[in-house]
C-alpha positions in Angstrom: -46.0 -8.1 -16.6 -44.2 -10.2 -14.3 -41.5 -8.5 -14.2 -42.9 -5.0 -13.8 -44.7 -6.5 -10.9 -41.5 -7.5 -9.1 -39.7 -4.5 -9.9 -42.6 -2.5 -8.3 -42.6 -5.1 -5.4 -39.0 -4.5 -5.1 -39.6 -0.7 -5.0 -42.3 -1.1 -2.3 -40.8 -3.3 -0.1 -37.3 -1.0 0.1 -39.8 1.8 0.7 -41.4 0.2 3.6 -38.5 -0.9 5.3 -36.3 2.3 4.9 -39.1 4.9 4.2 -39.1 6.0 8.2 -35.4 7.5 7.9 -37.2 10.8 5.8 -37.7 11.6 9.2 -34.5 10.9 10.7 -31.8 13.2 11.6 -28.1 13.3 11.4 -26.2 10.7 13.5 -23.0 12.0 15.2 -21.1 9.2 13.5 -18.9 10.6 10.4 -21.8 12.5 9.8 -20.9 15.4 10.9 -17.7 15.1 8.7 -19.2 14.2 5.9 -22.1 16.8 5.7 -23.2 19.1 8.0 -19.4 20.0 9.5 -17.9 20.0 5.8 -17.4 23.1 4.4 -16.7 22.0 0.9 -20.3 20.1 1.3 -22.5 22.8 2.9 -20.7 25.3 0.0 -23.6 23.7 -2.5 -23.0 21.8 -5.6 -20.2 24.3 -7.4 -17.3 24.2 -9.9 -15.1 25.2 -7.5 -15.9 22.4 -5.2 -16.4 19.6 -7.8 -12.4 20.6 -8.8 -11.3 20.4 -5.0 -13.2 16.9 -4.6 -11.5 15.6 -7.7 -7.7 16.5 -6.4 -8.3 15.9 -2.8 -9.1 12.9 -0.4 -12.2 14.1 1.6 -12.4 12.4 4.9 -9.5 10.4 4.5 -11.3 8.2 1.2 -10.7 9.6 -2.2 -14.5 9.4 -3.5 -15.7 12.4 -5.5 -18.7 11.5 -7.0 -19.5 10.4 -3.4 -19.0 13.8 -2.1 -20.6 15.6 -5.0 -24.3 13.4 -4.6 -23.9 14.8 -0.7 -23.2 18.4 -2.4 -26.0 18.5 -4.6 -28.4 16.7 -1.6 -27.0 20.1 0.0 -28.3 22.5 -2.5 -31.5 20.5 -2.5 -32.2 19.6 1.0 -30.3 22.1 3.1 -29.4 19.9 6.2 -32.9 19.1 6.6 -31.3 15.1 6.5 -34.2 13.6 5.6 -33.5 14.2 2.5 -30.2 12.5 2.4 -31.6 9.5 3.8 -34.2 9.7 0.9 -31.9 9.8 -1.7 -29.9 7.0 0.0 -33.0 5.1 0.1 -34.0 5.5 -3.9 -30.8 4.8 -5.1 -31.0 1.4 -3.1 -34.2 0.8 -4.4 -32.4 1.0 -8.0 -30.0 -1.3 -7.2 -32.6 -3.8 -6.1 -34.2 -3.6 -9.6 -31.5 -3.5 -11.7 -29.9 -6.9 -9.4 -33.1 -8.8 -10.4 -33.1 -7.5 -14.0 -29.6 -8.4 -14.6 -29.7 -11.5 -12.9 -33.1 -12.9 -14.4 -31.1 -11.8 -18.7 -28.1 -13.8 -17.3 -29.9 -17.0 -16.1 -33.6 -16.9 -17.6 -34.9 -17.7 -14.2 -37.2 -15.1 -13.0 -38.6 -16.0 -9.8 -35.1 -16.9 -8.0 -33.4 -13.6 -9.7 -36.7 -12.2 -8.0 -35.6 -13.6 -4.8 -32.2 -12.7 -4.7 -33.0 -9.2 -5.1 -35.6 -9.1 -2.9 -33.4 -10.3 0.2 -30.6 -8.0 -1.0 -33.0 -5.3 -0.9 -34.3 -5.9 2.3 -31.7 -8.0 4.4 -31.5 -6.3 8.0 -27.9 -6.4 7.0 -28.6 -3.4 4.2 -30.0 -0.9 7.2 -26.5 0.3 7.9 -25.8 0.7 4.2 -29.1 2.4 3.6 -30.2 4.5 6.9 -26.8 6.0 7.2 -25.6 9.3 5.5 -22.4 8.8 5.5 -22.5 5.6 3.5 -23.9 7.1 0.7 -20.4 5.8 -0.8 -22.1 1.8 -0.4 -25.5 2.2 -2.1 -23.8 4.9 -4.7 -21.2 2.9 -5.8 -23.6 -0.8 -5.7 -25.7 1.1 -8.2 -23.0 1.7 -10.4 -21.8 -1.8 -10.0 -25.0 -3.2 -11.1 -25.1 -0.9 -13.9 -21.5 -2.1 -14.5 -22.9 -6.3 -14.6 -25.7 -4.9 -17.1 -24.1 -3.1 -19.4 -21.0 -6.7 -19.2 -23.9 -9.0 -20.2 -24.8 -6.5 -22.7 -21.2 -6.7 -23.9 -20.6 -10.7 -24.1 -23.9 -10.5 -26.7 -21.5 -8.9 -28.8 -17.7 -8.8 -27.6 -16.6 -7.7 -31.0 -18.4 -4.0 -29.6 -15.6 -1.7 -28.8 -18.5 0.7 -27.5 -20.3 -2.0 -25.4 -16.7 -2.8 -23.6 -15.9 0.9 -23.3 -19.6 1.2 -21.7 -18.3 -1.8 -19.0 -15.1 0.0 -18.4 -16.6 3.6 -17.7 -19.7 2.3 -15.3 -16.5 0.3 -13.2 -14.5 3.6 -13.2 -17.3 5.9 -11.6 -18.3 3.2 -9.4 -15.1 3.3 -8.0 -15.0 6.9 -7.6 -18.0 6.3 -5.9 -16.7 3.8 -3.3 -13.2 1.4 -4.7 -14.3 -1.3 -2.6 -15.6 -3.5 -5.8 -12.2 -3.2 -6.7 -12.6 -7.2 -7.0 -15.2 -7.0 -9.6 -12.8 -8.2 -12.7 -12.3 -11.2 -10.7 -16.4 -12.0 -10.1 -16.5 -11.7 -14.5 -14.5 -13.9 -14.7 -17.1 -16.2 -12.7 -20.0 -15.4 -14.4 -18.1 -15.6 -17.6 -18.0 -19.4 -16.4 -21.7 -19.8 -15.0 -23.9 -18.1 -16.0 -22.8 -16.6 -18.8 -21.0 -20.1 -20.4 -18.5 -18.1 -22.0 -15.6 -20.5 -21.6 -14.7 -22.1 -24.7 -14.7 -26.2 -23.3 -16.1 -27.7 -20.2 -12.9 -27.4 -17.6 -10.3 -30.0 -17.9 -10.9 -33.7 -15.7 -7.6 -35.6 -14.6 -8.6 -37.9 -18.1 -7.5 -34.7 -20.2 -4.5 -32.2 -20.7 -3.6 -29.9 -17.7 -4.8 -26.8 -18.3 -2.0 -24.9 -18.9 -1.4 -27.4 -22.2 -5.2 -26.3 -23.4 -4.9 -23.8 -26.1 -5.6 -20.9 -25.7 -5.8 -21.3 -22.0 -4.6 -20.1 -18.8 -5.1 -22.5 -15.8 -8.8 -23.5 -17.3 -9.4 -20.0 -18.4 -9.7 -18.8 -21.5 -7.3 -16.6 -22.2 -9.5 -14.0 -24.3 -11.6 -14.0 -20.9 -8.4 -13.1 -19.0 -6.9 -10.2 -21.6 -10.4 -8.5 -21.6 -10.4 -8.1 -18.3 -6.7 -6.3 -18.4 -7.8 -2.6 -18.7 -10.6 -3.5 -15.8 -7.7 -4.7 -13.6 -5.7 -2.4 -14.3 -8.4 0.2 -12.8 -8.7 -1.5 -9.7 -5.2 -1.3 -9.1 -4.9 2.1 -9.9 -8.3 2.6 -7.4 -6.8 0.9 -5.0 -3.4 2.2 -4.9 -5.0 5.9 -4.4 -7.2 4.5 -1.6 -4.0 3.7 0.5 -2.9 7.0 0.1 -6.0 8.3 0.7 -6.4 6.3 4.0 -2.7 6.7 5.1 -3.8 8.0 8.0 -6.5 5.6 9.3 -4.5 2.6 7.7 -1.1 4.0 10.0 -3.3 4.3 13.3 -4.5 0.5 12.7 -0.8 -0.3 11.8 -0.2 -1.8 15.2 -2.4 -4.4 15.1 -0.4 -7.4 15.3 -1.0 -9.9 12.1 -2.0 -13.1 13.6 -4.9 -10.6 15.1 -5.7 -9.5 11.8 -6.3 -12.7 10.4 -8.0 -14.2 13.1 -10.8 -11.6 12.6 -10.8 -12.3 8.9 -11.7 -15.9 9.7 -14.1 -15.0 12.2 -15.6 -12.0 10.4 -16.4 -14.6 7.1 -18.1 -16.5 9.4 -20.2 -13.9 11.6 -21.1 -12.9 8.5 -22.9 -16.3 7.4 -24.4 -16.5 10.6 -25.8 -12.8 10.5 -27.5 -13.7 7.2 -29.2 -16.7 8.6 -29.9 -15.1 12.1 -29.6 -11.1 12.0 -30.2 -10.7 15.4 -27.5 -8.5 17.6 -26.7 -6.1 14.8 -25.5 -2.7 15.4 -23.6 0.4 14.2 -20.1 -0.7 16.1 -18.6 -4.1 16.5 -15.7 -3.1 19.1 -12.3 -4.6 18.1 -11.6 -8.1 19.2 -7.3 -7.9 19.4 -6.9 -11.9 21.0 -9.0 -14.5 19.9 -8.9 -17.3 21.8 -7.7 -19.7 19.6 -10.1 -22.4 18.7 -12.3 -19.6 18.0 -10.1 -19.1 14.5 -9.6 -22.6 14.4 -13.3 -23.2 14.3 -14.1 -20.8 11.5 -11.1 -22.4 9.3 -12.6 -25.5 9.7 -16.1 -24.4 8.8 -15.1 -22.3 5.5 -12.5 -25.2 4.8 -15.5 -27.7 4.9 -17.9 -25.4 2.4 -15.2 -24.9 0.4 -14.7 -28.7 -0.2 -18.1 -29.2 -0.5 -18.3 -26.8 -3.3 -15.3 -28.2 -5.1 -16.6 -31.4 -4.8 -19.6 -30.3 -6.8 -18.9 -27.4 -8.5 -19.2 -29.1 -11.9 -22.5 -30.2 -11.8 -23.5 -27.0 -9.7 -21.5 -24.6 -11.4 -24.0 -21.9 -9.5 -22.1 -23.2 -5.7 -18.5 -21.9 -7.3 -19.9 -18.7 -8.8 -22.0 -18.2 -5.3 -19.4 -18.8 -2.6 -16.9 -17.2 -4.9 -18.7 -14.3 -5.4 -19.1 -13.8 -1.3 -15.2 -14.9 -0.4 -13.9 -12.5 -3.1 -15.7 -9.7 -3.2 -15.6 -9.2 0.8 -11.3 -9.6 0.2 -10.9 -5.8 -0.1 -13.0 -4.6 2.9 -12.9 -8.1 5.4 -9.8 -6.4 7.3 -6.7 -7.5 6.3 -5.3 -3.5 5.8 -7.5 -2.5 8.9 -8.3 1.0 8.3 -11.5 0.7 11.0 -11.1 -0.5 14.5 -15.0 -2.1 13.7 -15.1 -5.3 14.3 -17.0 -6.7 11.8 -19.2 -3.7 10.4 -22.4 -4.6 8.3 -22.2 -2.8 5.7 -19.2 -5.2 4.4 -22.2 -7.6 3.2 -23.4 -5.1 1.0 -22.3 -6.7 -2.2 -20.6 -9.8 -1.1 -23.1 -11.3 0.2 -25.4 -11.4 -3.1 -23.3 -14.7 -3.7 -24.6 -16.4 -1.0 -28.0 -15.4 -2.0 -27.5 -16.7 -5.6 -26.0 -20.0 -4.4 -28.9 -20.4 -1.7 -31.8 -19.5 -4.8 -30.4 -22.3 -7.0 -29.4 -24.3 -4.5 -33.1 -24.5 -3.2 -34.0 -25.0 -6.8 -32.2 -27.8 -7.2 -33.1 -29.9 -3.9 -36.8 -29.2 -4.3 -36.6 -30.5 -8.3 -38.8 -33.5 -7.8 -41.3 -32.2 -5.1 -44.8 -32.4 -5.8 -46.1 -28.9 -4.9 -43.1 -27.1 -5.4 -43.6 -24.1 -7.2 -46.7 -23.9 -3.6 -44.1 -24.8 -1.4 -41.3 -22.8 -2.7 -43.6 -19.8 -2.7 -44.6 -20.0 0.7 -41.1 -20.3 2.0 -40.2 -17.2 0.2 -42.8 -15.1 1.3 -42.3 -15.9 4.8 -38.6 -15.4 4.8 -39.1 -12.2 2.7 -41.7 -11.2 5.0 -39.5 -12.0 8.2 -36.4 -10.3 7.1 -38.7 -7.1 6.6 -40.0 -7.2 9.9 -36.3 -7.5 11.3 -35.1 -4.7 8.8 -37.7 -2.6 9.5 -37.3 -2.4 13.4 -33.1 -2.5 12.9 -33.4 0.5 11.1 -35.9 2.0 13.9 -32.5 1.9 15.8 -31.2 5.0 13.6 -34.0 7.3 14.6 -31.7 9.6 16.6 -28.4 9.3 18.3 -29.3 8.4 21.6 -31.7 5.5 20.3 -28.4 4.2 17.6 -26.3 4.4 20.7 -28.1 2.7 23.6 -29.2 -0.1 20.8 -25.2 -0.9 20.3 -24.7 -1.1 24.1 -27.6 -3.6 24.6 -25.8 -5.7 21.8 -22.3 -5.2 22.7 -20.2 -5.1 25.4 -16.8 -2.9 26.3 -18.1 -0.9 23.7 -16.1 1.8 24.7 -17.4 4.3 20.8 -21.0 3.9 22.0 -20.2 5.1 25.5 -18.3 7.8 24.1 -20.8 9.1 21.6 -23.8 8.5 24.0 -22.2 10.4 26.2 -21.7 13.6 24.1 -25.6 13.3 23.5 -26.7 12.9 27.2 -24.5 16.0 28.1 -26.1 18.3 25.4 -29.0 16.8 26.1 -28.2 18.4 30.0 -28.1 15.4 31.5 -24.8 15.2 32.4 -24.6 12.9 35.9 -24.9 10.1 32.7 -23.1 11.4 30.7 -20.4 11.2 33.3 -21.2 7.4 34.1 -20.6 6.8 30.0 -17.4 8.8 29.8 -15.9 7.1 32.7 -16.9 3.4 31.3 -15.2 4.6 28.3 -12.1 4.8 29.9 -12.3 1.8 31.8 -12.1 0.0 28.3 -9.8 2.7 26.8 -7.6 4.6 29.7 -5.6 6.3 26.6 -8.6 8.2 24.8 -7.5 11.5 25.2 -10.7 12.7 23.8 -12.8 11.3 26.7 -10.7 12.5 29.3 -11.5 15.9 27.9 -15.4 15.7 27.4 -15.5 14.0 30.7 -13.3 16.6 32.1 -15.9 19.1 30.2 -18.9 17.6 31.9 -17.3 17.6 35.1 -16.8 21.4 35.3 -20.7 21.9 34.4 -20.9 20.1 37.7 -18.7 22.4 39.5 -15.7 19.8 40.2 -12.9 21.6 38.9 -10.3 19.7 40.7 -11.3 16.7 38.8 -12.0 18.3 35.4 -8.2 19.6 36.0 -7.0 16.1 36.7 -8.0 14.6 33.3 -7.3 18.1 31.7 -4.1 17.5 32.4 -4.1 13.1 32.1 -5.8 14.5 28.6 -2.5 16.4 27.7 0.1 13.6 28.9 -2.1 11.5 26.2 -2.0 14.4 23.7 0.3 16.8 24.3 -0.5 18.8 21.0 -4.4 18.7 22.3 -5.6 22.3 21.7 -9.1 22.0 22.7 -7.8 20.5 26.3 -5.5 23.2 26.9 -8.2 25.4 25.9 -10.7 23.4 28.6 -7.6 23.3 30.8 -7.1 27.0 31.2 -10.7 27.6 31.5 -10.7 25.8 34.9 -7.5 27.3 35.8 -9.3 30.8 35.4 -12.4 30.1 37.3 -9.9 29.1 39.9 -8.2 32.1 40.1 -4.7 31.1 38.5 -4.9 33.6 35.6 -1.1 32.9 35.0 -1.1 29.1 34.4 -4.7 29.8 32.7 -2.9 32.4 30.1 0.0 30.0 29.5 -2.8 27.1 28.8 -4.4 29.7 25.9 -1.2 30.2 24.4 -0.4 27.1 24.0 -3.6 26.5 22.3 -3.1 28.9 19.6 0.4 28.1 18.7 -1.0 24.5 17.9 -4.4 26.0 16.7 -4.0 29.9 15.4 -7.1 30.3 14.5 -8.9 29.2 17.9 -11.7 31.8 18.3 -12.3 30.8 21.2 -8.7 30.7 23.3 -8.5 34.0 21.7 -11.5 35.6 23.4 -11.1 33.6 26.6 -7.1 34.8 26.7 -8.6 38.0 26.1 -10.8 37.3 29.3 -7.7 36.9 31.1 -6.1 39.5 30.0 -9.2 41.6 30.9 -9.3 40.6 34.4 -5.4 41.4 34.8 -6.0 45.1 33.7 -4.0 44.2 30.3 -6.9 45.6 28.0 -5.2 47.0 24.7 -3.8 43.3 24.2 -7.1 41.8 25.1 -8.4 44.2 22.5 -6.1 42.7 20.2 -7.3 39.3 20.9 -10.9 40.4 20.6 -10.6 42.1 17.1 -8.9 38.7 16.2 -11.8 36.5 17.0 -14.4 39.1 15.8 -11.7 38.7 11.8 -11.5 34.7 12.5 -15.9 34.6 13.4 -17.6 38.2 12.7 -21.1 36.8 14.4 -18.9 36.1 17.5 -21.6 38.4 19.3 -19.8 37.2 22.9 -16.3 39.0 21.3 -18.1 41.8 20.5 -19.5 42.6 23.9 -16.3 42.2 25.4 -14.6 44.3 23.3 -17.3 47.1 24.6 -16.6 46.1 27.7 -12.7 46.5 27.5 -13.7 50.2 25.7 -15.4 51.2 28.4 -12.8 50.3 30.9 -10.3 52.6 28.7 -13.0 55.4 28.8 -13.7 54.9 25.3 -17.8 54.7 26.1 -18.9 55.6 22.2 -17.0 53.2 21.0 -18.1 50.7 23.4 -22.0 51.4 22.3 -21.2 50.7 19.5 -20.1 47.9 20.2 -22.9 46.8 22.3 -25.0 47.5 19.7 -23.6 45.2 17.0 -23.8 42.4 19.7 -27.4 42.8 20.2 -27.8 42.6 16.3 -26.5 39.5 16.2 -28.3 38.2 19.5 -30.6 40.1 20.7 -31.4 38.0 23.8 -28.1 38.4 25.1 -28.3 39.3 28.7 -24.6 41.0 28.9 -25.0 42.8 25.7 -28.3 44.3 27.5 -26.4 44.9 30.8 -23.4 46.6 29.7 -25.0 49.0 26.8 -28.0 49.6 29.6 -25.7 50.5 32.2 -23.5 52.8 29.4 -26.5 54.8 28.5 -27.8 55.2 32.0 -25.0 56.1 34.2 -22.3 58.0 30.7 -20.9 60.9 32.6 -21.2 62.3 29.2 -25.0 63.8 29.2 -25.4 63.1 25.3 -24.6 59.4 25.5 -27.1 58.9 28.1 -31.0 57.7 27.1 -32.5 56.5 30.1 -35.4 55.4 28.5 -34.1 53.3 26.3 -31.5 52.2 29.2 -34.6 51.3 31.0 -36.2 49.3 28.2 -33.0 47.1 28.0 -32.3 46.3 31.6 -36.1 45.2 31.7 -35.5 42.9 29.3 -32.8 41.5 30.9 -34.6 41.2 33.6 -36.8 39.1 32.4 -34.5 37.3 30.3 -32.8 36.6 34.2 -35.9 35.9 36.5 -35.0 39.4 38.3 -32.4 37.1 40.0 -28.8 38.3 38.8 -27.8 41.1 40.8 -25.7 42.6 38.1 -28.9 43.0 36.4 -31.1 44.1 39.0 -27.8 47.0 39.8 -28.2 48.2 35.8 -32.6 48.2 36.3 -32.2 50.2 39.2 -29.5 53.0 37.3 -31.4 52.8 35.0 -34.6 53.9 36.9 -33.1 56.7 38.4 -31.7 58.1 35.2 -35.6 58.3 34.1 -36.2 60.0 38.2 -37.7 56.8 39.5 -35.3 56.9 42.2 -37.8 55.2 44.6 -38.1 52.5 42.1 -34.3 52.5 41.7 -34.1 52.3 45.4 -36.3 49.0 45.8 -34.4 47.8 42.7 -31.0 48.1 44.4 -32.6 46.7 47.6 -33.5 43.3 45.9 -30.1 43.4 44.0 -28.1 43.8 47.5 -30.3 40.8 49.0 -29.0 38.4 46.5 -25.3 40.0 46.6 -25.4 38.9 50.4 -27.2 35.8 49.4 -24.2 35.0 47.2 -21.6 36.2 49.2 -20.4 39.0 46.9 -18.9 41.3 49.3 -17.8 44.1 46.9 -20.6 43.9 45.1 -23.0 44.2 48.2 -20.6 47.3 49.4 -21.3 48.9 45.9 -25.1 48.7 46.3 -25.0 50.4 49.1 -23.1 53.4 48.0 -26.0 53.3 45.5 -29.0 53.5 47.7 -27.7 56.1 49.4 -27.6 58.1 45.9 -31.5 57.0 45.1 -32.7 57.7 48.5 -30.8 61.1 47.9 -32.8 61.6 44.2 -29.3 61.2 42.4 -28.6 58.6 39.7 -25.1 57.0 39.3 -22.6 58.8 37.2 -19.6 56.4 36.6 -17.8 55.0 33.9 -18.0 51.2 34.1 -19.8 49.1 35.7 -18.3 47.4 38.9 -18.6 43.9 39.4 -19.1 43.2 35.1 -16.3 40.8 33.5 -16.3 39.8 30.0 -17.9 36.6 28.8 -16.4 33.6 27.8 -17.7 30.5 25.4 -18.2 27.0 26.6 -15.0 24.2 26.9 -14.8 22.7 23.6 -15.4 19.0 23.7 
């Protein structure tokens, strides 16, 4: 009964801390790559998709089962992020329950095992792994890690059973296909063989006995049979390590310039940072900026502290074997992720502690039991301490989880916890720009560049934000700077083309659009805006070719349909133009340009068979409502529609309103045209023209 109660408590504790994530969204840090912009995932769970993830490295990582689980989530929840979060929570809860059951079975200690599982379940350092959809690989890999341990304990009870051994190997292999960071598990199993499984044939030799190598059937004091049975598992681990290295090739290469002394210093400091965060989990965040030059005293002090702890463990491990196992678990399981081979600029990610710190929890739980062995009210005191510790950790973890509610809270918290965090500034700037808070976005992009002046993407996005503020000169400078850093940056070429086009430098704009397309031939936006530049230059046939290419790449690109209609109108191919305008409105019923241009064609076409004054008036009125009757071109179209329906008086009034707006905008050409049309309306004559003067094809926003 007590076992069942502990399992229920663990599950409830996880839900209390992490259940809130069911209402959270995705974050703009790898969730796009893994889920909502990943065509394989958003294709759902299909046989071709499954085959692809087994034969390709997805997201610079080989973790096919993780990707399959995300595909299944999409099949069930589409892009409702809460479903993905809930899956993470349930898997993590299952792992915590399994850890408790396995420890109890190995050690026979109910409450110590429960305490270790509870701290594992709700420690604030778990938040990153559970609350971040991208870290599905962590929770899923940990689940199969627990199943592997459970299968191994079962195998130990009958080591002659091939079936039980194959089950161990199977769970281990499956776990590696979720996340290969558990490659140190075979070494951990050797530690568990010593304690608590007691599989060593004889006590470890002392100075009075023969050296380990002289013990029959032993290798360095370890029974050879125990080593041999780990060989197939080591082979699986080696295979996973090699596969991971090649899958992460680009990430490893990008971090290659980090000098080895800096890596070693970061390793030593990270081991100690994780110790500190375990007992004082304050200032935890999604990203810690890398430190390439530690003061000498920091790694030296970390080395000294680790050495002292290791020395203490070696001094007492024979009488207290859990010291060796717990400390070895922590040190060994961190090796694959500690940064000796760096694949991320994150100095010490919280997620790295997910499995390694279990060893420290074991060490502390058994140390507390040993230390309090002679106490009078031992059960009451230890029970009270357990309750206080677990309660405090739950409160901290619940609060830490809340920072993952949305992108803004996540990155503002990161900036509050760290300094010179260029990634946090960059990500927050993107969030603020999307919200329309452009000034603050510009500030954060500039703070990003103070730390990383060669961050080409930040310069490009700063240029986009500056363009939105009509600061074209500064935007152009930022785009050019981005291209100095990264000459093959298609988006920067495209954005520079946009800025130059707005400044009237069509020739140079066209050159940059073409460079963007040389780098990225399927860049629909660049084809569209190149078509616009060619349209403006009068090269209509070539513009039409680019608009058609856009629609081949993206049939749902309504702006290109409207632009194609405008080009047909200029060529006098009005029936084809009307057809394209209607297609654009089918896709985007509130597309003002399509409403305006179709209304103009129906109101002013020289061909009577094409004119439809009532339809033109309805379309123009809708465009006017959408623009608040503050767009002179829309009002000009509305005036023409009124005239076509016989309401030349309303046409004259509306055209005069358009004229006032055109004069206010200093649009002399449009003002002159409107004055001519007002004279027609005063003479009860509708407009009979081809394309609407002053109109131009529409582009798509800058690419960030």
